[in-house]
Backbone of each chain as ProteinMPNN parsed JSONL, in Angstrom:
{"seq_chain_A": "MDRRTTPRAVLLAAGELLAWWAALALLWLVLITTVDTLERVVGASAAAAGALLARAGRRAVRWR", "coords_chain_A": {"N_chain_A": [[25.367, 28.558, 33.596], [23.087, 26.465, 32.105], [19.925, 24.954, 33.126], [19.593, 22.547, 31.894], [22.133, 21.754, 31.299], [23.566, 21.1, 33.489], [25.883, 19.05, 35.336], [24.532, 16.89, 36.521], [22.113, 16.679, 35.061], [23.115, 16.11, 32.51], [24.374, 13.674, 32.988], [22.166, 12.108, 33.699], [20.73, 12.15, 31.27], [22.576, 10.869, 29.583], [22.692, 8.4, 30.839], [20.076, 7.499, 30.466], [19.966, 7.333, 27.659], [21.892, 5.356, 27.274], [20.702, 3.182, 28.545], [18.386, 2.796, 26.94], [19.751, 2.191, 24.548], [21.078, -0.191, 25.196], [18.903, -1.907, 25.728], [17.581, -1.896, 23.235], [19.58, -2.863, 21.523], [19.91, -5.413, 22.562], [17.388, -6.46, 22.002], [17.54, -6.49, 19.207], [19.582, -8.408, 18.841], [18.235, -10.629, 19.727], [16.206, -10.959, 17.876], [17.312, -11.434, 15.33], [18.456, -13.843, 12.826], [21.041, -15.109, 12.308], [23.975, -14.522, 14.147], [26.487, -12.358, 13.409], [29.459, -10.377, 12.608], [28.732, -8.196, 10.94], [25.959, -8.001, 11.448], [26.09, -7.288, 14.126], [27.314, -4.765, 14.005], [25.47, -3.296, 12.435], [23.212, -3.599, 14.074], [24.039, -2.287, 16.441], [24.288, 0.318, 15.479], [21.653, 0.874, 14.602], [20.35, 0.627, 17.04], [21.463, 2.787, 18.36], [20.423, 5.001, 16.942], [17.744, 4.443, 17.453], [17.679, 4.753, 20.231], [18.027, 7.524, 20.565], [15.654, 8.417, 19.313], [13.773, 7.166, 20.963], [14.16, 8.413, 23.431], [13.509, 11.03, 22.742], [10.836, 10.632, 22.06], [9.772, 9.752, 24.508], [10.108, 12.049, 26.056], [8.395, 13.721, 24.69], [5.809, 12.725, 25.156], [5.548, 12.826, 27.847], [3.725, 12.671, 30.848], [3.646, 14.249, 33.122]], "CA_chain_A": [[25.092, 27.149, 33.256], [21.655, 26.195, 31.937], [19.459, 23.851, 33.953], [19.718, 21.287, 31.155], [23.531, 21.399, 31.066], [24.258, 20.766, 34.728], [26.44, 17.68, 35.247], [23.53, 15.887, 36.899], [21.177, 16.491, 33.947], [23.828, 15.44, 31.413], [24.569, 12.28, 33.39], [20.866, 11.432, 33.606], [20.413, 11.949, 29.847], [23.474, 9.839, 29.052], [22.265, 7.122, 31.403], [18.842, 7.059, 29.815], [20.297, 6.91, 26.289], [22.621, 4.092, 27.358], [19.727, 2.138, 28.89], [17.607, 2.534, 25.717], [20.623, 1.541, 23.566], [21.318, -1.577, 25.612], [17.669, -2.679, 25.559], [17.285, -2.062, 21.811], [20.597, -3.743, 20.935], [19.582, -6.77, 23.017], [16.216, -6.882, 21.223], [18.036, -6.794, 17.861], [20.318, -9.675, 18.879], [17.276, -11.717, 19.934], [15.294, -11.127, 16.741], [17.964, -11.819, 14.073], [18.618, -15.288, 12.666], [22.426, -15.482, 12.549], [24.743, -13.439, 14.769], [27.85, -12.183, 12.92], [29.992, -9.028, 12.849], [27.917, -7.199, 10.231], [24.707, -7.824, 12.186], [26.375, -6.569, 15.376], [27.566, -3.355, 13.686], [24.191, -2.693, 12.029], [22.34, -3.561, 15.242], [24.487, -1.236, 17.358], [23.956, 1.613, 14.875], [20.202, 1.054, 14.644], [19.965, 0.836, 18.437], [21.847, 4.154, 18.735], [19.394, 5.895, 16.396], [16.506, 4.17, 18.171], [17.757, 5.305, 21.587], [17.748, 8.964, 20.456], [14.226, 8.578, 19.028], [12.982, 6.731, 22.12], [14.225, 9.451, 24.469], [12.718, 12.168, 22.259], [9.424, 10.271, 22.169], [9.35, 9.729, 25.906], [9.995, 13.425, 26.545], [7.264, 14.373, 24.041], [4.521, 12.276, 25.703], [5.625, 12.783, 29.31], [2.415, 13.092, 31.349], [3.712, 15.308, 34.128]], "C_chain_A": [[23.578, 26.912, 33.234], [21.249, 25.014, 32.838], [19.644, 22.5, 33.246], [21.166, 20.869, 30.94], [24.29, 21.192, 32.366], [24.786, 19.339, 34.622], [25.407, 16.613, 35.555], [22.558, 15.599, 35.748], [21.846, 15.744, 32.793], [24.02, 13.968, 31.731], [23.266, 11.498, 33.271], [20.508, 11.14, 32.158], [21.268, 10.845, 29.259], [23.072, 8.463, 29.559], [21.019, 6.598, 30.732], [19.125, 6.556, 28.407], [20.991, 5.553, 26.306], [21.662, 2.94, 27.654], [18.886, 1.774, 27.674], [18.467, 1.753, 24.727], [20.824, 0.074, 23.924], [20.073, -2.427, 25.366], [17.4, -2.944, 24.08], [18.297, -2.982, 21.135], [20.329, -5.193, 21.314], [18.402, -7.322, 22.214], [16.64, -7.278, 19.812], [18.711, -8.162, 17.849], [19.363, -10.855, 19.036], [16.509, -12.01, 18.651], [15.983, -11.588, 15.46], [18.2, -13.332, 14.035], [20.037, -15.726, 13.005], [23.182, -14.287, 13.112], [26.144, -13.424, 14.169], [28.246, -10.711, 13.061], [29.125, -7.961, 12.193], [26.624, -6.919, 10.993], [24.946, -7.04, 13.459], [26.558, -5.085, 15.101], [26.255, -2.657, 13.328], [23.262, -2.56, 13.227], [22.725, -2.457, 16.209], [24.13, 0.136, 16.805], [22.456, 1.879, 14.962], [19.738, 1.313, 16.072], [20.328, 2.24, 18.892], [20.813, 5.149, 18.227], [18.083, 5.708, 17.157], [16.508, 4.752, 19.571], [17.461, 6.802, 21.569], [16.255, 9.202, 20.238], [13.38, 8.229, 20.252], [12.989, 7.796, 23.197], [13.4, 10.662, 24.037], [11.235, 11.879, 22.402], [8.947, 10.277, 23.604], [9.192, 11.137, 26.451], [8.762, 14.115, 25.952], [5.931, 13.984, 24.692], [4.512, 12.254, 27.216], [4.355, 13.413, 29.907], [2.499, 14.199, 32.39], [4.764, 16.315, 33.711]], "O_chain_A": [[22.888, 27.134, 34.229], [22.077, 24.202, 33.251], [19.825, 21.463, 33.885], [21.425, 19.766, 30.457], [25.519, 21.117, 32.36], [24.216, 18.513, 33.909], [25.399, 15.552, 34.931], [22.217, 14.446, 35.483], [21.244, 14.866, 32.175], [23.853, 13.111, 30.863], [23.259, 10.361, 32.799], [20.044, 10.048, 31.831], [20.772, 9.987, 28.529], [23.104, 7.482, 28.816], [20.906, 5.404, 30.457], [18.616, 5.516, 27.99], [20.72, 4.699, 25.462], [21.791, 1.855, 27.087], [18.683, 0.594, 27.392], [18.004, 0.78, 24.131], [20.748, -0.8, 23.06], [20.175, -3.542, 24.855], [17.038, -4.057, 23.697], [17.933, -3.787, 20.278], [20.497, -6.097, 20.495], [18.402, -8.481, 21.799], [16.164, -8.279, 19.276], [18.454, -8.98, 16.965], [19.636, -11.95, 18.543], [16.193, -13.165, 18.363], [15.305, -12.096, 14.567], [18.153, -14.01, 15.061], [20.242, -16.588, 13.86], [23.046, -13.169, 12.614], [26.917, -14.358, 14.383], [27.473, -9.898, 13.567], [28.815, -6.942, 12.81], [26.232, -5.766, 11.169], [24.116, -6.218, 13.846], [26.047, -4.24, 15.836], [25.955, -1.577, 13.837], [22.597, -1.537, 13.388], [21.858, -1.764, 16.742], [23.718, 1.022, 17.555], [22.034, 2.969, 15.348], [18.838, 2.123, 16.296], [19.618, 2.836, 19.702], [20.371, 6.03, 18.965], [17.393, 6.679, 17.47], [15.471, 5.198, 20.06], [16.742, 7.307, 22.431], [15.655, 10.065, 20.879], [12.395, 8.906, 20.546], [11.958, 8.066, 23.814], [12.682, 11.253, 24.844], [10.461, 12.745, 22.809], [7.848, 10.749, 23.896], [8.266, 11.41, 27.215], [8.151, 14.972, 26.592], [5.022, 14.809, 24.775], [3.579, 11.725, 27.821], [3.959, 14.518, 29.538], [1.569, 14.992, 32.542], [4.991, 17.299, 34.416]]}, "seq_chain_B": "MNGWILAATVELGGGGAAALWGVTTGPVARRVVAQNLTTAALCPALLLLAQGYGRPAYVDLALLLALLGPVGTLVFARLLHEDLEGRRPSAWGLTYAVAGVGAVVVIVVCAATGPGRAMVKLLVIGALLIGGNLIASRALSGGFQGVRGG", "coords_chain_B": {"N_chain_B": [[0.454, -33.082, 7.034], [0.674, -32.365, 10.373], [0.537, -32.462, 14.01], [0.896, -29.806, 14.861], [0.116, -28.241, 12.647], [-2.475, -29.103, 12.452], [-3.53, -28.108, 14.867], [-3.214, -25.386, 14.327], [-4.989, -25.132, 12.211], [-7.429, -25.684, 13.471], [-7.48, -23.513, 15.195], [-7.532, -21.386, 13.348], [-9.883, -22.018, 11.949], [-11.787, -21.949, 14.0], [-11.365, -19.618, 15.896], [-10.53, -17.651, 14.017], [-12.628, -17.679, 12.094], [-14.8, -17.01, 13.724], [-14.029, -14.448, 14.516], [-14.03, -13.162, 12.05], [-16.756, -13.299, 11.422], [-17.757, -11.733, 13.482], [-16.662, -9.27, 12.798], [-17.908, -8.648, 10.399], [-20.619, -8.448, 10.857], [-23.382, -6.968, 12.693], [-23.577, -4.223, 15.172], [-21.454, -1.223, 15.23], [-19.887, -1.095, 17.531], [-19.593, -3.739, 18.305], [-18.283, -4.764, 16.088], [-15.825, -3.452, 16.151], [-14.686, -4.446, 18.445], [-14.456, -7.142, 17.728], [-12.689, -6.869, 15.602], [-10.434, -6.108, 17.017], [-9.947, -8.452, 18.451], [-9.246, -10.16, 16.448], [-6.475, -10.134, 15.873], [-5.434, -11.404, 18.174], [-6.525, -13.882, 17.799], [-5.431, -14.834, 15.403], [-2.627, -14.614, 15.522], [-1.452, -16.633, 17.324], [-2.032, -18.854, 15.707], [-0.329, -18.432, 13.53], [2.142, -18.781, 14.783], [1.928, -21.509, 15.422], [1.812, -22.577, 12.843], [4.351, -21.886, 11.853], [5.921, -23.525, 13.47], [4.875, -25.978, 12.708], [5.563, -26.222, 9.977], [8.245, -26.219, 10.249], [9.798, -23.943, 9.818], [11.454, -21.533, 11.198], [11.666, -18.858, 10.455], [9.191, -18.02, 9.688], [8.038, -17.133, 11.96], [8.376, -14.446, 12.118], [6.213, -13.259, 10.853], [4.172, -13.559, 12.744], [5.26, -11.95, 14.705], [5.171, -9.404, 13.497], [2.389, -9.132, 13.219], [1.566, -9.2, 15.899], [2.696, -6.852, 16.714], [1.621, -4.809, 15.047], [-1.148, -5.158, 15.081], [-2.489, -4.333, 17.617], [-1.792, -1.618, 17.411], [-3.24, -0.864, 15.157], [-5.818, -1.188, 16.197], [-5.817, 0.876, 18.081], [-5.752, 3.055, 16.359], [-8.29, 2.758, 15.167], [-9.856, 3.142, 17.479], [-9.375, 5.795, 17.906], [-10.311, 6.971, 15.504], [-13.02, 6.207, 15.476], [-13.98, 7.512, 17.606], [-16.158, 9.283, 18.145], [-18.405, 7.795, 17.346], [-18.31, 5.742, 19.166], [-18.812, 6.912, 21.533], [-19.813, 6.865, 24.86], [-20.568, 4.208, 24.627], [-18.679, 2.306, 25.338], [-17.373, -0.165, 24.259], [-16.714, -3.537, 24.953], [-15.378, -6.813, 25.613], [-14.619, -8.537, 27.874], [-14.455, -11.165, 28.846], [-14.043, -12.756, 26.511], [-11.714, -11.483, 25.664], [-9.817, -12.103, 27.688], [-9.92, -14.843, 27.375], [-8.853, -15.326, 24.752], [-6.374, -14.244, 25.203], [-5.413, -16.078, 27.03], [-5.335, -18.382, 25.414], [-3.363, -17.558, 23.608], [-1.176, -17.373, 25.392], [-0.904, -20.055, 26.184], [-0.277, -21.271, 23.712], [2.158, -19.975, 23.097], [3.747, -20.881, 25.233], [3.758, -23.657, 24.783], [4.95, -23.831, 22.221], [7.4, -22.696, 22.871], [8.38, -24.665, 24.608], [8.733, -26.691, 22.761], [10.677, -25.548, 21.172], [12.934, -25.176, 22.781], [15.589, -23.965, 24.998], [17.164, -20.806, 24.247], [18.031, -18.238, 21.77], [15.878, -18.212, 20.014], [13.771, -18.945, 21.608], [13.58, -16.789, 23.361], [12.787, -14.882, 21.539], [10.231, -15.852, 20.906], [9.019, -15.471, 23.39], [9.102, -12.701, 23.541], [7.35, -12.093, 21.446], [5.001, -13.221, 22.523], [4.627, -11.583, 24.807], [4.263, -9.08, 23.579], [1.942, -9.652, 22.128], [-0.048, -10.364, 24.085], [0.122, -8.243, 25.972], [-0.235, -6.012, 24.246], [-2.774, -6.562, 23.283], [-4.378, -6.432, 25.591], [-4.008, -3.758, 26.336], [-5.028, -2.447, 24.06], [-7.685, -3.329, 24.165], [-8.491, -2.144, 26.522], [-8.261, 0.526, 25.833], [-10.253, 0.676, 23.882], [-12.548, 0.275, 25.438], [-12.75, 2.631, 26.702], [-10.962, 3.064, 28.771], [-8.816, 4.76, 29.1], [-9.307, 7.529, 29.953], [-7.973, 9.867, 30.514], [-6.385, 10.456, 28.371], [-5.831, 12.669, 25.747], [-8.288, 13.188, 23.284], [-9.175, 10.596, 23.293]], "CA_chain_B": [[-0.332, -32.606, 8.184], [1.072, -32.862, 11.686], [-0.275, -31.934, 15.101], [0.984, -28.342, 14.905], [-0.714, -27.673, 11.583], [-3.873, -29.394, 12.818], [-3.923, -27.144, 15.898], [-3.355, -24.078, 13.677], [-6.226, -25.161, 11.425], [-8.544, -25.544, 14.412], [-7.457, -22.121, 15.674], [-7.984, -20.511, 12.257], [-11.278, -22.317, 11.645], [-12.645, -21.522, 15.1], [-11.179, -18.22, 16.285], [-10.486, -16.768, 12.85], [-13.96, -17.571, 11.501], [-15.652, -16.268, 14.665], [-13.638, -13.042, 14.455], [-14.508, -12.641, 10.753], [-18.196, -13.133, 11.542], [-17.996, -10.58, 14.344], [-16.273, -8.021, 12.125], [-18.759, -8.347, 9.256], [-22.033, -8.322, 11.217], [-23.708, -6.317, 13.956], [-23.301, -2.793, 15.329], [-20.046, -0.85, 15.09], [-19.164, -1.381, 18.77], [-19.214, -5.15, 18.292], [-17.308, -4.977, 15.02], [-14.498, -2.968, 16.505], [-14.149, -5.4, 19.412], [-14.064, -8.338, 16.979], [-11.475, -6.515, 14.864], [-9.326, -6.136, 17.973], [-9.661, -9.834, 18.851], [-8.723, -10.906, 15.296], [-5.034, -10.292, 16.059], [-5.173, -12.4, 19.209], [-6.947, -15.195, 17.311], [-4.627, -15.287, 14.27], [-1.193, -14.652, 15.824], [-1.034, -17.971, 17.768], [-2.091, -19.793, 14.58], [0.897, -18.243, 12.743], [3.23, -19.433, 15.535], [1.766, -22.957, 15.268], [2.158, -22.935, 11.465], [5.815, -21.823, 11.733], [6.442, -24.743, 14.089], [4.427, -27.131, 11.933], [6.331, -26.312, 8.736], [9.673, -26.261, 10.554], [10.46, -22.74, 9.299], [11.429, -20.521, 12.27], [11.581, -17.507, 9.9], [7.778, -17.642, 9.578], [7.634, -16.509, 13.223], [8.395, -12.99, 11.91], [4.85, -12.83, 10.526], [3.443, -13.424, 14.013], [5.822, -10.78, 15.391], [4.605, -8.2, 12.867], [0.965, -9.041, 13.537], [1.425, -8.852, 17.311], [3.117, -5.452, 16.884], [0.794, -3.857, 14.311], [-2.568, -5.338, 15.373], [-2.969, -3.387, 18.635], [-1.647, -0.244, 16.914], [-4.397, -0.64, 14.298], [-6.998, -0.995, 17.052], [-5.742, 2.224, 18.661], [-6.16, 3.982, 15.301], [-9.753, 2.66, 15.079], [-10.437, 3.758, 18.671], [-9.287, 7.244, 17.713], [-11.162, 7.382, 14.381], [-14.434, 5.967, 15.794], [-14.168, 8.072, 18.946], [-17.502, 9.862, 18.323], [-19.4, 6.724, 17.233], [-18.257, 4.867, 20.334], [-19.016, 7.736, 22.733], [-20.816, 6.373, 25.796], [-20.901, 2.78, 24.46], [-17.643, 1.522, 26.015], [-17.407, -1.549, 23.772], [-15.718, -4.43, 25.545], [-15.749, -8.215, 25.766], [-13.45, -8.938, 28.669], [-14.367, -12.615, 28.917], [-13.385, -13.211, 25.28], [-10.357, -10.938, 25.612], [-8.942, -12.913, 28.535], [-9.875, -16.2, 26.823], [-7.89, -15.4, 23.654], [-5.05, -14.007, 25.792], [-5.003, -17.357, 27.6], [-4.963, -19.266, 24.302], [-2.057, -17.087, 23.132], [-0.146, -17.742, 26.368], [-0.697, -21.507, 26.12], [0.417, -21.579, 22.457], [3.543, -19.522, 23.201], [4.467, -21.76, 26.161], [3.949, -24.968, 24.149], [5.95, -23.692, 21.153], [8.677, -22.487, 23.574], [8.836, -25.968, 25.094], [9.196, -27.458, 21.602], [11.866, -24.912, 20.6], [14.087, -25.352, 23.656], [16.186, -22.692, 25.387], [18.011, -20.161, 23.246], [17.539, -16.942, 21.308], [14.567, -18.393, 19.382], [12.764, -18.992, 22.668], [13.397, -15.409, 23.837], [11.992, -14.209, 20.509], [8.843, -16.274, 21.09], [8.496, -14.834, 24.6], [8.863, -11.291, 23.189], [6.105, -12.062, 20.667], [3.886, -13.461, 23.44], [4.414, -10.396, 25.646], [3.683, -8.053, 22.709], [0.587, -10.052, 21.754], [-0.98, -10.285, 25.215], [0.124, -6.876, 26.496], [-0.842, -5.113, 23.269], [-4.211, -6.829, 23.199], [-5.047, -5.928, 26.796], [-3.991, -2.288, 26.284], [-5.959, -2.008, 23.016], [-9.048, -3.568, 24.655], [-8.797, -1.138, 27.538], [-8.456, 1.802, 25.135], [-11.561, 0.631, 23.227], [-13.624, 0.375, 26.421], [-12.704, 3.952, 27.329], [-10.218, 2.983, 30.02], [-7.79, 5.802, 29.203], [-10.04, 8.787, 29.795], [-7.092, 11.015, 30.651], [-5.658, 10.708, 27.14], [-6.517, 13.642, 24.921], [-8.828, 12.669, 22.034], [-9.535, 9.175, 23.438]], "C_chain_B": [[0.214, -33.226, 9.466], [0.234, -32.171, 12.761], [-0.276, -30.417, 15.156], [0.047, -27.711, 13.877], [-2.183, -27.931, 11.856], [-4.367, -28.379, 13.849], [-4.119, -25.753, 15.274], [-4.64, -24.01, 12.865], [-7.442, -24.99, 12.319], [-8.653, -24.098, 14.883], [-7.995, -21.162, 14.605], [-9.467, -20.727, 11.98], [-12.226, -21.867, 12.741], [-12.533, -20.034, 15.373], [-11.227, -17.271, 15.1], [-11.861, -16.573, 12.241], [-14.892, -16.773, 12.409], [-15.331, -14.778, 14.595], [-14.142, -12.406, 13.159], [-16.014, -12.371, 10.803], [-18.514, -11.899, 12.389], [-17.694, -9.26, 13.646], [-17.296, -7.644, 11.057], [-20.221, -8.163, 9.617], [-22.181, -7.499, 12.487], [-23.351, -4.851, 14.003], [-21.807, -2.5, 15.37], [-19.255, -1.184, 16.353], [-18.72, -2.839, 18.802], [-18.156, -5.424, 17.233], [-15.906, -4.573, 15.44], [-13.857, -3.872, 17.556], [-13.662, -6.653, 18.693], [-12.794, -8.075, 16.182], [-10.26, -6.577, 15.776], [-8.95, -7.577, 18.314], [-9.109, -10.664, 17.693], [-7.226, -11.165, 15.446], [-4.738, -11.424, 17.025], [-5.569, -13.796, 18.751], [-5.976, -15.723, 16.251], [-3.142, -15.454, 14.616], [-0.739, -16.018, 16.352], [-1.075, -18.993, 16.638], [-0.833, -19.669, 13.717], [2.094, -18.901, 13.443], [3.163, -20.946, 15.35], [2.158, -23.398, 13.857], [3.676, -22.91, 11.275], [6.451, -23.076, 12.317], [6.095, -25.965, 13.239], [5.219, -27.317, 10.647], [7.834, -26.373, 8.988], [10.446, -25.091, 9.98], [10.416, -21.652, 10.367], [11.272, -19.096, 11.722], [10.128, -17.047, 9.796], [7.273, -16.957, 10.856], [7.585, -14.986, 13.076], [7.01, -12.456, 11.562], [4.041, -12.6, 11.797], [3.94, -12.198, 14.774], [5.221, -9.492, 14.835], [3.141, -8.021, 13.243], [0.76, -8.616, 14.986], [1.775, -7.386, 17.548], [2.109, -4.492, 16.271], [-0.689, -3.979, 14.645], [-3.103, -4.363, 16.419], [-2.845, -1.936, 18.197], [-2.833, 0.104, 16.009], [-5.661, -0.399, 15.11], [-7.007, 0.403, 17.667], [-6.149, 3.269, 17.634], [-7.689, 3.976, 15.154], [-10.406, 3.354, 16.273], [-10.438, 5.276, 18.529], [-10.267, 7.713, 16.633], [-12.645, 7.271, 14.732], [-14.805, 6.572, 17.141], [-15.602, 8.571, 19.155], [-18.583, 8.784, 18.244], [-19.466, 5.887, 18.504], [-18.508, 5.612, 21.632], [-20.123, 7.15, 23.608], [-21.136, 4.892, 25.671], [-19.945, 1.883, 25.252], [-17.633, 0.071, 25.547], [-16.319, -2.395, 24.423], [-16.28, -5.838, 25.589], [-14.63, -8.848, 26.571], [-13.321, -10.444, 28.804], [-13.624, -13.19, 27.723], [-11.943, -12.733, 25.226], [-9.4, -11.783, 26.438], [-8.843, -14.344, 28.008], [-8.834, -16.29, 25.706], [-6.485, -15.109, 24.166], [-4.518, -15.304, 26.4], [-4.576, -18.34, 26.522], [-3.583, -18.873, 23.775], [-0.942, -17.507, 24.069], [0.157, -19.235, 26.29], [0.096, -21.876, 24.87], [1.888, -21.187, 22.552], [4.344, -20.459, 24.1], [4.759, -23.103, 25.505], [5.022, -24.889, 23.063], [7.33, -23.452, 21.759], [9.246, -23.826, 24.039], [9.37, -26.803, 23.942], [10.484, -26.882, 21.042], [13.104, -25.186, 21.447], [14.738, -24.018, 23.943], [17.113, -22.143, 24.309], [17.395, -18.853, 22.798], [16.152, -17.067, 20.691], [13.46, -18.379, 20.43], [12.509, -17.588, 23.212], [12.545, -14.637, 22.847], [10.511, -14.564, 20.664], [8.227, -15.6, 22.314], [8.214, -13.352, 24.345], [7.552, -11.169, 22.419], [4.906, -12.254, 21.581], [3.578, -12.241, 24.294], [3.78, -9.278, 24.827], [2.229, -8.368, 22.412], [-0.39, -9.82, 22.908], [-1.046, -8.865, 25.764], [-0.566, -5.907, 25.548], [-2.342, -5.299, 23.196], [-4.956, -6.265, 24.41], [-5.105, -4.394, 26.765], [-4.997, -1.787, 25.257], [-7.406, -2.21, 23.47], [-9.451, -2.508, 25.666], [-9.033, 0.222, 26.876], [-9.833, 1.841, 24.473], [-12.689, 0.844, 24.227], [-13.569, 1.689, 27.18], [-11.935, 3.965, 28.628], [-9.174, 4.062, 30.196], [-8.444, 7.169, 29.015], [-9.126, 9.998, 29.853], [-6.384, 11.384, 29.364], [-6.477, 11.629, 26.246], [-7.018, 12.99, 23.634], [-9.18, 11.192, 22.108], [-8.448, 8.308, 22.902]], "O_chain_B": [[0.219, -34.446, 9.629], [-0.667, -31.391, 12.452], [-1.297, -29.799, 15.456], [-0.707, -26.786, 14.18], [-3.039, -27.103, 11.543], [-5.474, -27.853, 13.731], [-5.051, -25.03, 15.629], [-5.305, -22.975, 12.825], [-8.371, -24.254, 11.986], [-9.742, -23.53, 14.963], [-8.787, -20.264, 14.89], [-10.222, -19.772, 11.798], [-13.347, -21.448, 12.456], [-13.468, -19.274, 15.122], [-11.871, -16.223, 15.154], [-12.239, -15.451, 11.905], [-15.681, -15.957, 11.932], [-16.234, -13.942, 14.61], [-14.617, -11.27, 13.155], [-16.49, -11.354, 10.297], [-19.413, -11.123, 12.065], [-18.375, -8.258, 13.866], [-17.536, -6.459, 10.825], [-21.006, -7.755, 8.761], [-21.234, -7.349, 13.259], [-22.88, -4.286, 13.016], [-20.992, -3.409, 15.524], [-18.074, -1.521, 16.265], [-17.622, -3.152, 19.26], [-17.242, -6.22, 17.45], [-14.928, -5.253, 15.132], [-12.639, -4.05, 17.568], [-12.59, -7.173, 19.002], [-11.923, -8.94, 16.089], [-9.191, -7.035, 15.373], [-7.768, -7.892, 18.451], [-8.566, -11.746, 17.912], [-6.754, -12.271, 15.182], [-3.909, -12.292, 16.75], [-5.027, -14.787, 19.241], [-5.719, -16.926, 16.199], [-2.474, -16.331, 14.069], [0.274, -16.533, 15.878], [-0.25, -19.905, 16.603], [-0.32, -20.674, 13.225], [2.951, -19.499, 12.792], [4.187, -21.599, 15.149], [2.76, -24.456, 13.68], [4.235, -23.792, 10.623], [7.393, -23.628, 11.75], [6.912, -26.87, 13.07], [5.517, -28.448, 10.264], [8.614, -26.557, 8.053], [11.633, -25.225, 9.682], [9.434, -20.914, 10.441], [10.797, -18.214, 12.438], [9.848, -15.848, 9.81], [6.235, -16.296, 10.853], [6.856, -14.309, 13.802], [6.666, -11.333, 11.93], [3.326, -11.607, 11.929], [3.156, -11.491, 15.408], [4.816, -8.606, 15.587], [2.698, -6.914, 13.547], [-0.099, -7.786, 15.283], [1.237, -6.747, 18.453], [1.767, -3.479, 16.88], [-1.425, -3.002, 14.507], [-4.063, -3.641, 16.151], [-3.681, -1.106, 18.555], [-3.368, 1.211, 16.073], [-6.472, 0.465, 14.779], [-8.055, 1.04, 17.766], [-6.806, 4.254, 17.972], [-8.313, 5.031, 15.034], [-11.393, 4.071, 16.111], [-11.366, 5.956, 18.966], [-10.964, 8.712, 16.807], [-13.441, 8.126, 14.344], [-15.81, 6.199, 17.746], [-16.201, 8.323, 20.202], [-19.568, 8.84, 18.981], [-20.526, 5.386, 18.878], [-18.43, 5.027, 22.712], [-21.247, 6.961, 23.143], [-21.879, 4.35, 26.489], [-20.342, 0.839, 25.768], [-17.861, -0.835, 26.349], [-15.149, -2.014, 24.439], [-17.495, -6.038, 25.599], [-13.804, -9.591, 26.041], [-12.207, -10.963, 28.872], [-12.705, -13.996, 27.874], [-11.052, -13.47, 24.802], [-8.317, -12.143, 25.978], [-7.809, -14.993, 28.169], [-8.019, -17.213, 25.695], [-5.51, -15.648, 23.643], [-3.327, -15.601, 26.302], [-3.583, -19.051, 26.68], [-2.738, -19.733, 23.525], [0.117, -17.947, 23.621], [1.318, -19.642, 26.323], [1.023, -22.684, 24.933], [2.767, -21.949, 22.148], [5.483, -20.8, 23.783], [5.859, -23.639, 25.641], [5.894, -25.754, 22.98], [8.327, -23.943, 21.231], [10.439, -24.091, 23.886], [10.341, -27.541, 24.107], [11.305, -27.619, 20.497], [14.192, -25.403, 20.913], [14.49, -23.041, 23.238], [17.752, -22.888, 23.566], [16.389, -18.4, 23.344], [15.333, -16.156, 20.815], [12.362, -17.877, 20.188], [11.367, -17.229, 23.495], [11.691, -13.84, 23.236], [9.643, -13.696, 20.568], [7.062, -15.203, 22.289], [7.235, -12.802, 24.847], [6.743, -10.279, 22.682], [3.905, -11.549, 21.451], [2.413, -11.895, 24.49], [2.87, -8.599, 25.303], [1.377, -7.48, 22.435], [-1.421, -9.168, 22.74], [-2.134, -8.337, 25.997], [-1.376, -5.083, 25.97], [-3.096, -4.334, 23.067], [-6.035, -5.69, 24.269], [-6.122, -3.801, 27.123], [-5.733, -0.834, 25.515], [-8.263, -1.369, 23.197], [-10.587, -2.034, 25.677], [-9.902, 0.981, 27.305], [-10.507, 2.871, 24.484], [-13.676, 1.512, 23.917], [-14.258, 1.854, 28.187], [-12.213, 4.785, 29.503], [-8.685, 4.275, 31.306], [-8.17, 7.874, 28.043], [-9.457, 11.049, 29.304], [-5.839, 12.482, 29.247], [-7.665, 11.399, 26.017], [-6.25, 12.305, 22.958], [-9.459, 10.585, 21.074], [-8.563, 7.083, 22.934]]}, "name": "protein", "num_of_chains": 2, "seq": "MDRRTTPRAVLLAAGELLAWWAALALLWLVLITTVDTLERVVGASAAAAGALLARAGRRAVRWRMNGWILAATVELGGGGAAALWGVTTGPVARRVVAQNLTTAALCPALLLLAQGYGRPAYVDLALLLALLGPVGTLVFARLLHEDLEGRRPSAWGLTYAVAGVGAVVVIVVCAATGPGRAMVKLLVIGALLIGGNLIASRALSGGFQGVRGG"}
């Protein structure tokens, strides 16, 4: 079992992605004009892509 | 012409003109500081205009400016890294003054908007504007020495 595939590491990664997704989806809901089903679906999808990018970016610029 | 548009005109005529003058005259260290403060001077005016015209959608312009302005300053700080070596350009008095003006404008427009998603959006814009401006000012004055390439 690789160090990156231990249950603890997977849980941490999933937790981080979920936190990014929640924050980005909330930001989307705040910034749009009218809240309807289409906006929710598009916002959730965009937040999912954004969460992956945000985690990749944070790992790329990690200072320590 | 209502009070909001009058306030935006004063802001544009005072802060905007001063920033334009600073950008077009003087040494490069002063120009780059003035360029950084342009965002902080113009963004509150856009918020006031959106309120004055009764078009909440115009707030998106202020959001874009608050997001892209500090990023532009960071690009300048990187590009002018050698020209600014050892100069540490900064104007902290002006920086905090325009940050204060931005905070006051955001609070007043929030009070006029009332609670709701629009108010949260305004608070996000205010946080981006003030936080981005302070970070960009600190980067210009050489505050992030640990960052590779300035």
